[in-house]
PAZAPA-4460 file (N, C-alpha, C; in steps of 0.05 Angstrom, whole numbers, plus 32768, in hexadecimal, padded with zeros to 4 digits):
% residues 273
    n_x    n_y    n_z   ca_x   ca_y   ca_z    c_x    c_y    c_z   seq   type   mol
   8B13   8702   8E68   8B1F   870C   8E50   8B0A   8713   8E3B     1      M     A
   8B0B   872A   8E33   8AF5   8732   8E20   8AFF   872F   8E04     2      S     A
   8AEC   8728   8DF2   8AF2   8724   8DD6   8AE3   8739   8DC6     3      H     A
   8AF2   8746   8DB4   8AE5   875A   8DA3   8AE1   874D   8D88     4      T     A
   8AC7   874F   8D7E   8AC1   8742   8D64   8ACE   8751   8D4E     5      A     A
   8ADA   8741   8D3C   8AE7   874D   8D25   8AD3   8756   8D10     6      E     A
   8AD5   876E   8D07   8AC4   8778   8CF2   8ACF   8770   8CD8     7      L     A
   8ABE   876B   8CC5   8AC8   8764   8CAA   8AD7   877C   8C9E     8      P     A
   8AEC   8776   8C92   8AFD   878C   8C86   8AFA   878A   8C68     9      T     A
   8B04   87A0   8C5B   8B03   87A2   8C3E   8B19   8793   8C31    10      A     A
   8B2B   8786   8C42   8B41   8778   8C37   8B3C   875A   8C38    11      S     A
   8B4E   874B   8C2F   8B4B   872D   8C30   8B49   8722   8C14    12      G     A
   8B4E   8708   8C12   8B4E   86FB   8BF8   8B33   86FB   8BEB    13      P     A
   8B1D   86FB   8BFA   8B02   86FB   8BEE   8AFA   8715   8BE1    14      G     A
   8B08   872A   8BEA   8B00   8745   8BE0   8B05   8747   8BC2    15      R     A
   8B1B   873D   8BB8   8B21   873E   8B9B   8B0C   8730   8B8B    16      G     A
   8B04   8718   8B93   8AF1   8708   8B84   8AD6   8716   8B84    17      A     A
   8ACF   8722   8B9C   8AB5   8730   8B9D   8AB5   8749   8B8B    18      R     A
   8ACC   8756   8B8C   8ACE   876E   8B7B   8ACB   8767   8B5D    19      A     A
   8AD9   8750   8B56   8AD6   8748   8B3A   8AB9   8741   8B33    20      R     A
   8AAC   8734   8B46   8A90   872D   8B41   8A7E   8745   8B3E    21      G     A
   8A83   8759   8B4F   8A73   8772   8B4D   8A78   8781   8B33    22      L     A
   8A92   8781   8B2B   8A98   878E   8B12   8A8B   877F   8AFB    23      R     A
   8A8B   8764   8AFC   8A7D   8755   8AE7   8A5F   875B   8AE7    24      R     A
   8A54   875E   8AFF   8A37   8765   8B00   8A32   8781   8AF4    25      L     A
   8A44   8793   8AF9   8A41   87AE   8AEE   8A43   87AE   8AD0    26      R     A
   8A56   879D   8AC5   8A5B   879D   8AA9   8A46   878E   8A99    27      R     A
   8A3D   8777   8AA4   8A2B   8766   8A95   8A0F   8763   8AA0    28      T     A
   8A0B   876C   8AB8   89F0   8769   8AC4   89EA   874C   8ACB    29      G     A
   89FF   873A   8ACB   89FA   871E   8ACF   8A04   8715   8AEB    30      S     A
   89F6   8703   8AF6   89FE   86F8   8B10   8A0C   86DD   8B0C    31      F     A
   8A19   86D9   8AF6   8A27   86BF   8AF1   8A3D   86BA   8B05    32      D     A
   8A47   86D0   8B10   8A5D   86CC   8B24   8A52   86CF   8B40    33      D     A
   8A39   86C6   8B44   8A2C   86C8   8B5F   8A3C   86BA   8B74    34      A     A
   8A4D   86A6   8B6E   8A5D   8698   8B82   8A71   86AA   8B8F    35      D     A
   8A79   86BF   8B80   8A8D   86D2   8B8B   8A80   86E8   8B9D    36      D     A
   8A65   86E8   8B9E   8A57   86FD   8BAD   8A49   86F1   8BC5    37      L     A
   8A45   8701   8BD9   8A34   86FA   8BEF   8A23   8711   8BF7    38      D     A
   8A11   870D   8C09   89FE   8722   8C10   8A0C   873C   8C19    39      V     A
   8A22   8738   8C26   8A31   8750   8C2F   8A3B   8761   8C19    40      G     A
   8A3D   8755   8C01   8A47   8765   8BEB   8A33   877B   8BE2    41      D     A
   8A1A   8778   8BEA   8A06   878B   8BE1   8A0E   87A7   8BEA    42      V     A
   8A1B   87A9   8C01   8A24   87C4   8C0B   8A39   87D0   8BF8    43      D     A
   8A48   87BE   8BEB   8A5E   87C8   8BD9   8A53   87D1   8BBE    44      D     A
   8A3A   87CA   8BB7   8A31   87CF   8B9C   8A2F   87ED   8B97    45      M     A
   8A28   87FD   8BAB   8A26   8819   8BA7   8A41   8825   8B9E    46      D     A
   8A57   8818   8BA8   8A71   8822   8BA0   8A78   881A   8B84    47      D     A
   8A6F   8802   8B7C   8A78   87F7   8B62   8A63   87FC   8B4C    48      L     A
   8A4A   87FF   8B52   8A35   8802   8B3E   8A27   881D   8B42    49      V     A
   8A29   882E   8B2E   8A1C   8848   8B2F   89FE   8845   8B28    50      D     A
   89ED   8848   8B3B   89D0   8843   8B37   89C5   8856   8B21    51      V     A
   89CE   886F   8B22   89C4   8882   8B0D   89CD   8879   8AF2    52      D     A
   89E6   886E   8AF0   89F0   8865   8AD6   89E0   884D   8ACC    53      E     A
   89D8   883B   8ADF   89C8   8824   8AD7   89AD   882D   8ACC    54      V     A
   89A1   8840   8ADA   8987   884B   8AD0   898A   8858   8AB5    55      D     A
   89A1   8866   8AB1   89A6   8872   8A97   89A9   885D   8A81    56      E     A
   89B8   8848   8A87   89BC   8832   8A74   89A1   8825   8A6D    57      V     A
   8991   8820   8A82   8977   8814   8A7E   8965   8826   8A6D    58      D     A
   8965   8840   8A72   8956   8852   8A62   895F   8854   8A45    59      G     A
   897A   8853   8A42   8984   8854   8A26   897D   883B   8A17    60      S     A
   897B   8824   8A25   8972   880B   8A19   8956   880D   8A0E    61      G     A
   8944   8818   8A1F   8929   881C   8A16   8928   8830   89FF    62      R     A
   8939   8844   8A00   8939   8857   89EA   8942   884A   89D0    63      G     A
   8956   8838   89D2   895F   882A   89B9   8949   8819   89AE    64      R     A
   893A   880B   89C0   8924   87FB   89B7   890F   880B   89A9    65      R     A
   8908   8823   89B4   88F5   8834   89A8   88FF   883E   898D    66      R     A
   8919   8844   898B   8925   884D   8972   8923   8838   895D    67      L     A
   8929   881E   8965   8927   8808   8952   890A   8805   8948    68      R     A
   88F7   8806   895B   88DB   8804   8953   88D2   881A   8940    69      L     A
   88DC   8833   8946   88D6   8849   8935   88E1   8846   8919    70      G     A
   88F9   883B   8917   8905   8836   88FD   88F5   8821   88EE    71      R     A
   88ED   880C   88FC   88DE   87F7   88EF   88C3   8802   88E5    72      L     A
   88B7   8813   88F5   889D   881F   88EC   88A1   8830   88D4    73      L     A
   88B6   8840   88D3   88BB   8851   88BC   88C0   8840   88A3    74      V     A
   88CF   882B   88A6   88D4   8819   8890   88BA   880C   8885    75      R     A
   88A9   8803   8898   8890   87F7   8890   887F   880B   8881    76      A     A
   887D   8824   888B   886D   8838   887D   8879   883E   8862    77      V     A
   8893   883F   8860   88A0   8845   8846   889B   882E   8832    78      A     A
   889B   8815   883C   8896   87FE   882A   8879   87FF   8820    79      I     A
   8866   8804   8833   884A   8806   882B   8845   881D   8817    80      V     A
   8852   8834   881C   884F   884A   8809   885B   8843   87EE    81      A     A
   8872   8836   87EE   887F   882E   87D4   886D   881A   87C5    82      L     A
   8862   8806   87D3   8850   87F3   87C6   8837   8801   87BB    83      V     A
   882C   8814   87CB   8815   8823   87C2   881B   8834   87A9    84      G     A
   8831   8841   87A9   8839   8851   8791   883D   883F   8779    85      L     A
   884A   8828   877D   884E   8816   8767   8833   880C   875C    86      L     A
   8821   8805   876E   8806   87FC   8766   87F7   8811   8755    87      Y     A
   87F8   882A   875F   87EA   8840   8751   87F8   8845   8736    88      V     A
   8813   8844   8736   8821   8849   871D   881B   8834   8708    89      G     A
   881A   881B   8710   8814   8805   86FD   87F7   8809   86F3    90      I     A
   87E5   8810   8705   87C9   8814   86FD   87C7   882B   86E9    91      T     A
   87D6   8840   86EE   87D5   8857   86DB   87DE   884E   86BF    92      F     A
   87F4   883F   86BE   87FD   8835   86A4   87E8   8824   8696    93      V     A
   87DA   8813   86A6   87C6   8802   869B   87AE   8812   8690    94      Q     A
   87A6   8827   86A0   8790   8838   8697   8798   8846   867C    95      V     A
   87B0   8850   867C   87BA   885E   8663   87BB   884B   864C    96      W     A
   87C6   8833   8650   87C8   881F   863B   87AC   8817   8630    97      S     A
   8799   8812   8642   877E   880A   863A   8771   8820   862A    98      A     A
   8777   8839   8631   876A   8850   8623   8772   8851   8605    99      S     A
   8788   8844   85FE   8793   8845   85E3   878F   882A   85D4   100      R     A
   8782   8817   85E0   8780   87FD   85D4   8763   87F7   85CB   101      R     A
   875F   87F0   85B2   8745   87EA   85A7   8742   87CB   85A6   102      D     A
   8730   87C1   85B6   872C   87A4   85B7   8715   8799   85A8   103      G     A
   870A   87A9   8595   86F2   87A1   8587   86F6   8787   8578   104      A     A
   86E2   8775   857B   86E2   875C   856C   86C5   8753   8569   105      R     A
   86BE   8741   8557   86A3   8739   8553   8695   8730   856D   106      P     A
   867D   873B   8571   8670   8736   858B   8651   8735   8586   107      S     A
   8643   8730   859C   8626   872F   859B   861A   874B   859B   108      D     A
   8627   875E   85A9   861C   8779   85AB   8632   878D   85B1   109      A     A
   862C   87A6   85AB   863C   87BD   85B2   862D   87CC   85C8   110      I     A
   863A   87D0   85DE   862E   87DF   85F4   863B   87FA   85F6   111      V     A
   862A   880F   85F4   8634   882B   85F5   862E   8836   8610   112      V     A
   8643   883D   861E   8640   8849   8639   8635   8866   8636   113      L     A
   8621   886C   8646   8613   8885   8644   8624   889D   864D   114      G     A
   861B   88B5   8644   8626   88CE   864C   8610   88E3   864A   115      A     A
   8616   88FB   8650   8601   8910   8652   85F3   8914   8637   116      A     A
   85DA   891D   8639   85CB   8926   8622   85BF   8941   8628   117      N     A
   85BC   8952   8614   85B2   896D   8617   8597   896F   8608   118      Y     A
   8582   896F   8618   8567   8971   860D   8562   895B   85F8   119      D     A
   856A   8942   8600   8567   892A   85EF   857A   8928   85D8   120      C     A
   858E   893A   85D7   85A3   8938   85C3   85BD   8930   85D0   121      E     A
   85CB   891C   85C5   85E4   8913   85D1   85F8   8929   85D5   122      P     A
   8606   8929   85EC   861C   893C   85F0   8633   8934   85DD   123      S     A
   8647   8945   85D9   865E   893E   85C8   866B   8923   85D1   124      P     A
   866D   891E   85EA   867A   8906   85F4   8669   88EE   85EC   125      V     A
   864E   88EF   85F0   863D   88D9   85E9   863C   88D5   85CB   126      L     A
   863C   88EB   85BC   863B   88E9   859F   8654   88DA   8595   127      R     A
   866B   88E0   85A0   8684   88D2   8598   8681   88B3   859D   128      Q     A
   8676   88AC   85B3   8672   8890   85BA   865E   8883   85A6   129      R     A
   8649   8891   85A0   8634   8886   858E   8640   8884   8572   130      L     A
   864F   8897   8569   865B   8896   854E   866E   887E   854C   131      D     A
   867D   8879   8561   8690   8863   8561   8680   8848   8561   132      H     A
   866B   8847   8570   865A   882E   8570   864E   882A   8554   133      A     A
   8645   8840   8548   863A   883E   852D   864E   8834   8519   134      L     A
   8667   883D   851C   867C   8833   850A   8681   8815   850E   135      E     A
   8682   880C   8527   8685   87F0   852D   866E   87DF   8522   136      L     A
   8656   87EA   8525   863E   87DC   851B   863F   87D9   84FD   137      H     A
   8647   87EE   84EF   8648   87ED   84D2   865F   87DB   84C8   138      R     A
   8673   87D8   84D9   8689   87C6   84D2   8683   87A9   84D8   139      D     A
   866B   87A4   84E2   8662   8788   84E8   866D   877C   8501   140      G     A
   8677   878D   8514   8681   8783   852D   866B   8775   853E   141      I     A
   8653   8781   853D   863C   8776   854C   8622   8780   853F   142      A     A
   860D   876F   8540   85F4   8777   8533   85E2   8789   8545   143      P     A
   85E9   8789   855F   85D8   8797   8572   85E8   87AD   8581   144      T     A
   85DB   87C3   8586   85E7   87D9   8596   85D5   87DD   85AF   145      I     A
   85E2   87DC   85C6   85D4   87E2   85DF   85DC   87FE   85E7   146      V     A
   85C9   8810   85E9   85CE   882C   85F3   85C5   882D   8610   147      V     A
   85D5   883A   8621   85D1   8839   863E   85CF   8855   864A   148      T     A
   85C5   8855   8662   85C4   886E   8671   85A8   8878   8678   149      G     A
   85A4   887E   8691   858B   8888   869A   8588   88A6   8697   150      G     A
   8575   88B1   86A5   856F   88CE   86A3   857C   88DC   86BB   151      K     A
   858C   88EF   86B5   8599   88FF   86CA   8587   8916   86D2   152      Q     A
   858D   8922   86E8   857C   8938   86F2   857A   894F   86DD   153      E     A
   8562   8957   86D6   855E   896C   86C3   855B   8963   86A6   154      G     A
   855F   8949   86A1   855D   893F   8686   8540   8939   867F   155      D     A
   8539   893D   8665   851F   8935   865C   8520   8918   8652   156      R     A
   8537   890F   8648   8539   88F4   863D   854F   88E5   864C   157      C     A
   854E   88CB   864B   8564   88BB   8655   857B   88BC   8641   158      T     A
   8593   88B6   864A   85AA   88B5   8639   85A6   889F   8623   159      E     A
   859A   8889   862C   8595   8873   8619   8582   887C   8602   160      A     A
   856C   888A   860A   8559   8893   85F5   8566   88A7   85E2   161      A     A
   8576   88BA   85ED   8584   88CD   85DC   8597   88BF   85C9   162      A     A
   85A4   88AA   85D3   85B7   889B   85C2   85A9   888B   85AD   163      G     A
   8592   887E   85B4   8583   886E   85A1   8578   8880   858A   164      A     A
   856E   8897   8592   8563   88AA   857D   8579   88B2   856A   165      S     A
   8590   88B8   8574   85A6   88C1   8563   85AE   88AB   8550   166      Y     A
   85B1   8892   855A   85B9   887C   8549   85A4   8876   8533   167      L     A
   858A   8878   853B   8575   8874   8527   8577   8888   8510   168      Q     A
   857C   88A1   8518   857F   88B6   8503   8597   88B1   84F1   169      R     A
   85AB   88A1   84FC   85C2   889B   84EC   85BE   8880   84DD   170      E     A
   85A6   8875   84DE   85A0   885E   84CD   85A0   8843   84DB   171      G     A
   85A4   8842   84F5   85A3   8828   8503   8586   8820   8507   172      V     A
   857F   8808   8500   8563   87FE   8502   855B   87FC   8520   173      A     A
   8542   8802   8525   8538   8801   8540   853C   87E5   854C   174      E     A
   8539   87D1   853B   853C   87B5   8545   8558   87AE   854D   175      G     A
   856B   87BE   8545   8587   87B9   854C   8590   87C7   8566   176      D     A
   857D   87D5   8572   8583   87E4   858A   8576   87D9   85A3   177      L     A
   8584   87D9   85B9   857A   87D2   85D3   8580   87E9   85E6   178      L     A
   856D   87F0   85F7   8570   8807   8609   8572   87FD   8626   179      L     A
   8586   8807   8634   8588   8804   8651   8585   8820   865D   180      E     A
   856F   8826   866A   8568   8841   8671   8568   8847   868F   181      S     A
   8574   8835   869F   8573   8839   86BC   858E   8840   86C9   182      Q     A
   85A3   8839   86BC   85BE   883C   86C8   85C5   8859   86CD   183      G     A
   85D0   885E   86E4   85D9   8879   86EB   85F8   887C   86EB   184      R     A
   8605   8865   86E7   8622   8865   86E5   862B   884D   86D5   185      N     A
   8645   884A   86D1   864F   8835   86C0   8648   8819   86CB   186      S     A
   864C   8815   86E4   8646   87FB   86F0   8629   87F3   86EC   187      W     A
   8617   8805   86F2   85FA   87FF   86F0   85F3   87FB   86D2   188      E     A
   85FE   880B   86C1   85F7   8808   86A4   8601   87ED   8699   189      S     A
   8619   87E5   86A0   8624   87CC   8696   8615   87B5   86A2   190      I     A
   860F   87B7   86BC   8601   87A1   86C9   85E5   879D   86BD   191      A     A
   85D7   87B3   86B8   85BC   87B2   86AC   85BE   87A7   868F   192      A     A
   85D2   87B0   8680   85D6   87A7   8665   85DC   8789   8665   193      S     A
   85EB   877F   8678   85F1   8763   867A   85D8   8752   867D   194      A     A
   85C5   875C   868E   85AC   874E   8692   859B   874E   8678   195      R     A
   859A   8765   866A   858B   8766   8651   8597   8753   863D   196      I     A
   85B1   8752   863A   85BE   8741   8626   85BB   8724   862D   197      L     A
   85BD   871D   8646   85BB   8700   864E   859F   86F6   8649   198      R     A
   858B   8707   864C   856F   86FF   8645   856D   86F8   8628   199      D     A
   8580   8701   8617   857F   86FB   85FB   8596   86E9   85F3   200      R     A
   85A2   86DB   8607   85B8   86C9   8603   85D0   86D6   85F6   201      D     A
   85D6   86EF   85FE   85ED   86FD   85F4   8600   8703   860C   202      M     A
   8619   86FF   8607   862D   8705   861C   8647   8711   8612   203      S     A
   864B   870F   85F8   8664   8718   85EC   8660   8735   85E2   204      R     A
   866E   8748   85EE   8668   8764   85E8   8681   8774   85E3   205      V     A
   867C   878B   85D6   8691   87A0   85D3   8686   87B8   85E2   206      V     A
   8695   87C2   85F5   868E   87DA   8604   869A   87F3   85F7   207      L     A
   8689   8807   85F3   8693   8820   85E8   8691   8836   85FD   208      V     A
   86A7   8843   8602   86A8   8859   8615   86C2   8869   860F   209      T     A
   86C7   887E   861E   86DF   888D   861A   86F7   887D   8622   210      D     A
   870E   8883   8616   8726   8874   861A   872F   8872   8637   211      G     A
   872E   8888   8646   8738   8888   8661   8727   8875   8673   212      Y     A
   870F   8870   866A   86FB   8860   867A   86FD   8842   8673   213      H     A
   870E   883B   865F   870E   8820   8654   8715   880A   8669   214      A     A
   872A   880E   8678   8732   87F9   868A   871D   87F3   869F   215      L     A
   8710   8808   86A9   86FD   8804   86BE   86E4   87F6   86B4   216      R     A
   86DA   87FE   869D   86C2   87F0   8693   86C8   87D3   868C   217      V     A
   86E0   87CE   8683   86E9   87B2   867E   86E8   87A3   8699   218      Q     A
   86F3   87AF   86AE   86F3   87A1   86C8   86D7   879D   86D3   219      A     A
   86C5   87B1   86CF   86A9   87AE   86D7   869C   8797   86C8   220      I     A
   86A0   8796   86AE   8694   8780   869E   869F   8765   86A7   221      A     A
   86B8   8763   86AD   86C4   874A   86B7   86B7   8743   86D2   222      D     A
   86B3   8757   86E3   86A7   8752   86FD   868A   8748   86FA   223      E     A
   867C   8750   86E4   8661   8748   86DF   865E   872F   86CE   224      L     A
   8675   8724   86C6   8675   870B   86B7   866F   870E   8699   225      G     A
   8672   8726   868E   866F   8729   8671   8689   8723   8662   226      L     A
   8686   8718   864A   869D   8714   8639   86A0   872D   8628   227      D     A
   86B0   8740   8633   86B0   875B   8628   86CC   8764   8620   228      A     A
   86CD   8775   860C   86E5   8784   8604   86DC   87A1   8602   229      V     A
   86F0   87B3   8601   86EA   87D0   85FF   86F5   87DB   85E5   230      V     A
   86E5   87EC   85D8   86EE   87FB   85C1   86EA   8818   85C7   231      S     A
   8700   8826   85CF   86FD   8842   85D8   86F5   8855   85C2   232      P     A
   86E6   8869   85C9   86DF   887E   85B6   86EE   8898   85BD   233      S     A
   86EC   88AB   85AB   86F8   88C5   85B1   8716   88C6   85AE   234      G     A
   8721   88DD   85B6   873E   88E1   85B3   874E   88D7   85CB   235      G     A
   8766   88E1   85CD   8778   88D9   85E3   876D   88E3   85FE   236      R     A
   8771   88D2   8612   8769   88DA   862D   877B   88EF   8638   237      A     A
   8770   8902   8648   8780   8917   8654   878C   890C   866F   238      T     A
   87A1   891A   8678   87AE   8912   8691   879A   8912   86A9   239      A     A
   878A   8927   86AC   8777   8926   86C3   8764   890E   86C1   240      P     A
   875A   8908   86A9   8748   88F1   86A6   8757   88D7   86AE   241      E     A
   876F   88D4   86A5   877E   88BC   86AC   8784   88BA   86C9   242      L     A
   878A   88D0   86D6   8790   88D0   86F3   8777   88C9   8703   243      I     A
   8761   88D6   86FC   8748   88D0   870A   8740   88B2   8707   244      Q     A
   8743   88A9   86EE   873B   888D   86E9   874E   8879   86F7   245      E     A
   8767   8880   86F9   877A   886F   8707   8772   886C   8724   246      T     A
   8769   8881   8731   8760   887F   874C   8748   886D   874F   247      G     A
   8735   8870   873C   871C   885F   873D   8723   8842   8739   248      A     A
   8734   883C   8725   873B   8820   8720   874B   8814   8737   249      V     A
   875E   8823   8742   876E   8819   8758   875D   8812   8770   250      A     A
   8749   8823   8776   8738   881E   878D   8724   8807   8786   251      I     A
   8719   8808   876E   8705   87F4   8766   8711   87D8   8766   252      G     A
   8729   87D5   875F   8736   87BA   875F   8738   87AF   877C   253      R     A
   8739   87C1   878F   873B   87B8   87AB   8720   87B3   87B8   254      I     A
   870D   87C6   87B4   86F4   87C4   87C2   86DD   87B9   87B1   255      V     A
   86E2   87B7   8796   86CD   87AF   8784   86C0   87C7   8777   256      G     A
   86BA   87C4   875D   86B0   87DC   874E   8693   87E2   8754   257      F     A
   8684   87CF   875E   8669   87D6   8765   8667   87EA   877C   258      R     A
   867B   87EA   878E   867B   87FD   87A4   8684   8819   879B   259      R     A
   868C   881B   8783   8695   8835   8779   8681   8844   8769   260      L     A
   8667   883C   876A   8654   8849   8759   8651   8867   875D   261      V     A
   8653   886F   8776   8652   888C   877B   866A   889B   8770   262      N     A
   8682   888E   8774   869A   889A   8769   8698   889A   874B   263      L     A
   868D   8885   873F   868A   8883   8722   8679   889A   8718   264      D     A
   8663   88A0   8726   8652   88B7   871F   8663   88D1   871D   265      D     A
   8673   88D6   8732   8682   88EF   8734   8697   88F0   871E   266      R     A
   86A5   88DA   8719   86BB   88DA   8706   86B1   88DB   86E9   267      L     A
   869E   88C9   86E3   8696   88C7   86C7   8684   88DE   86BF   268      V     A
   8671   88E5   86CF   865F   88FA   86C8   866D   8915   86C6   269      R     A
   8681   8919   86D6   8690   8933   86D6   869F   8936   86BC   270      S     A
   86A6   8920   86AE   86B6   8922   8696   86A6   891B   867D   271      T     A
   868C   8918   867F   867C   890F   8668   8669   8924   865E   272      S     A
   866D   893D   8667   865B   8952   865F   866A   8966   864C   273      R     A
***
């Protein structure tokens, strides 16, 4: 008597449980219902699970992750840009405010920041600064005036020498004048003046420069350890001057003003002639 082996059929009580398990796998990707599955069910997966659909779902998941990362990156850039704009805006207001504030008070010396001279005669910008220093000196703010600035290309005299000659013609005694003749920019001039003054046990000073330049020279003096205030000379600062100076102050506060000496040359010399 021959026996024919029964082939597994698609019917039977186990079929429903396996189908439910495969549908759960398709829906959740979880094998939590593994007890309802056996190795033979693998053949049924092609019927219940669309492989192309799984690949599409997997690809869309990666796409969503990339989209989320892209949104986070855009938000981070927007926040950085907003903080940067806020920082520059606050700095602009501070530069503008300093340009209009006169901090003159009794001191050891008045330090005049140099500007161009024409054949040993002060330029209009330098003359304004010298006249303001002369007024402070006559008002008894300080007994000593320090004139600063070296010789620029093509000059016969240093800015300091041109300034000292002008002040002497206006009646300032030679003994009331100190000359700093090496500085090529504000940082160098203030640093050299600080050394000259400390050699004479002086540290309390009034800095005289154009209004737009006030906040930066104050910051440089603070960086050099001087007890300084600023008394601006001249008229109201122009918008281009304030904008340029805002950039210099904003960068200088981050990297240090000593590193900005080349920028200082370009900004200050371009507006002091």
